[in-house]
Structure formats: structure tokens, C-alpha cells
N, C-alpha and C positions, 0 to 999 in steps of 0.2 A: 103492076102492081094497084090497087084503089084505094084510094082517101082511107076508108074503113079500115082496110089493111093494118095500113101503115099508124093506125092510130092504134091499131090492139098492140101492134108489133113493140110500140115504145115501152107502154109500160111490161110486155112478157121480159125484155128484155132486161128493165131494169132491175125486176122481180129475180130473175135469175144472174143475174149482177150481182146483186144483197144478198143470195143463197151464197154463192161462189166465194167472195170474202167473208162471210159468217162460218164458213167450214175452214177455211183456212185458217182464221185465227181460232178455232174447235184446236188445233193441233197443236195446241202451248198448254202449257200446264204452270200454275203458282208457284215461284219459287220455296212457297212454303210444304208445298208435296213434295220434293224431292226425296224425303226421308224414305217415302211409301215407294220409289222407285227403287231406291238404294234396296229397300227392306227384300224387297220382292226379288231382284238382282243377288245378294248374299245367300239368301236363302236357297237360290236357284245351287250356288256354288261359284260363281264368278269372283274370280281374287286381281283379278286388273280386266280394266277397261279399254275398249280402242273410243267407242260411238254409245253414247245414249238420245235418242231420240222418242220424244211421243207423236204418235202416228193420231191419225181420228177415231172417233168411235172408240174413246177409252181403251189407248193400246200406249205402249211403252214399249220400243225396242234396245234392246241390249245386246253388241256386239265384244267378246272382249275372250278371256283365257278363263278354264277352269282350272287351268295348273300346266304345268310343264309343258304339256303335249295336246291338250284338247283347245278346239277354237270353238266358240258356240254362238251363234246369232238366236236369239230367241224374243218372241214378243209374249207381252205379258199383258192381261187387263190389271188398269189401273184401280178396279173397282174391288177384285178379291186375290190378284196374286196371280192368279191361274195363266198356264203356259198354255196359248193361245197358236203357236207354232217355234219349231223349235229345227235347226240344221246344227250338226256337229261335226267336226274332222279332225281329222290329226294330224299335229302338223311340227314338223323338225327344227322350227325360228325358232322355239323356244317362246314364254309371255313376255310380253310387253305391255307399255301401256301407264293407264292410272290406276293410282289405288282410290279406294274410298276415300281417302283423306285428300290425294287431291283434285277428285273432283269437288267437292264441298270447298276448299281456299278457292279454287277458280271462279265457282260460285258467288263463294262470300265478295271475291273481285267482282264482280258482273254486279251484285247485289249493289253496290258501293256505287257504279259507274249507272245506276237506275233501272237496271233490268227488274224488272216484278214477275213476268213471266218467261218461262225458260219452253225452247222448243228442242235443239240439239245442241252435244256435245260431243266434239273428236277431236282425238289430237296426232299428230304422225311423228313419224317416228322419229324427226329430227326436237320432240318436244314440244313444239308450239301446241297450244290447246284453241281450238277455235269454237265460241259460244253464241249460238243465234237465239236470241227471242225480242220481247218486245217490253216495250217503255210504261210507265203509268199512264200517258195518252194512246198506247196501244201503236206508237210508229216502231219499226222492227231498229233493232238495237242488236250488231255486231263486233265480238268483242275476241281481241287476237292476247294471250300471253303465254310466257312462257313456263315451262313446266317447273315446278323448285324453285325457282324465285316470283312466281307468279308479279312480273310483271308487265305491266298492259304494254304492246307491243303494237295494236293497233285499236283503234274505234270508229265503225262506221255506226251512224244515226241516220236512217232514213226515214 
């Protein structure tokens, strides 16, 4: 590779890296706007939540239960709540997960720990809620807490 190609490759690579970092940060939502996601999910009919995540291009994905039989995985537009994609399946396991109140309390704890932007929140069957997001400086923040007590069990700051 000649010197001219190398000189062009370095700025191009830097530009691509900056674009990748910018798009990764676009997959988050200010904690102040979680009500929008919960309103859209509630209007759709969710009663129990297993996972909420913010996707690129103004989308939120919600996974959980609509009732005791129907499980759904739905992508919503953050702008207007329009359903962009949906999958439903009938399961015999019964509804489990977080209530809307559980989500709000977990995110309140995350805010108290310095989270200002939300990326993903999920619960496992043992009742551990994992929240991923960013602090005011844009640094990654991962918080685990126990459903019900909302006791923080682990915090990772990157």
C-alpha cells in the first residue's frame, strides 16, 4: 500500500469508528422518557414484562405477557407508539416477570446510582433485574438488583 492510500485510510477509519460509537449511543433513552415506552406497552396490553430495550432508529422492544397465556415480543416507534414488529405465541408456563411498578422502582434505584440513560432492563426467573445504561459522562453502567426488595446486588461502571 502506498503512502497516499495510507494517508486516506487513517481519516476514513477514524470517521467510521466515530460513526459506530455514535450509533451505539443512539440505542439509549433518557431516563425521563421511560414513561413513553411504558405507555405504549400498556396501551398494547402488556401486564408482565420480561425485557425492555432501546433499539436504534427510534425503536423500543418490549417482551412479556399480555395475559396468562399469550407472550409477545413487540417493537414500538418511540415517536408515536406505532407497532413496527410483533410476534406472539401461546405458552402454558403462565405469566411472570415485572409489573410496571417494578420497572419504575428498579429504574428509580438505577437513577440513584447515577444512570441517566437507559438501554436495557430484563429480569430472570430467580427475580434478579439487570439494568444497562449510561451515566451523565456517557460511561456504561450495569446494575443488578433483586425484585421486591430492590436491593442492589452488583454494580459495574465502565
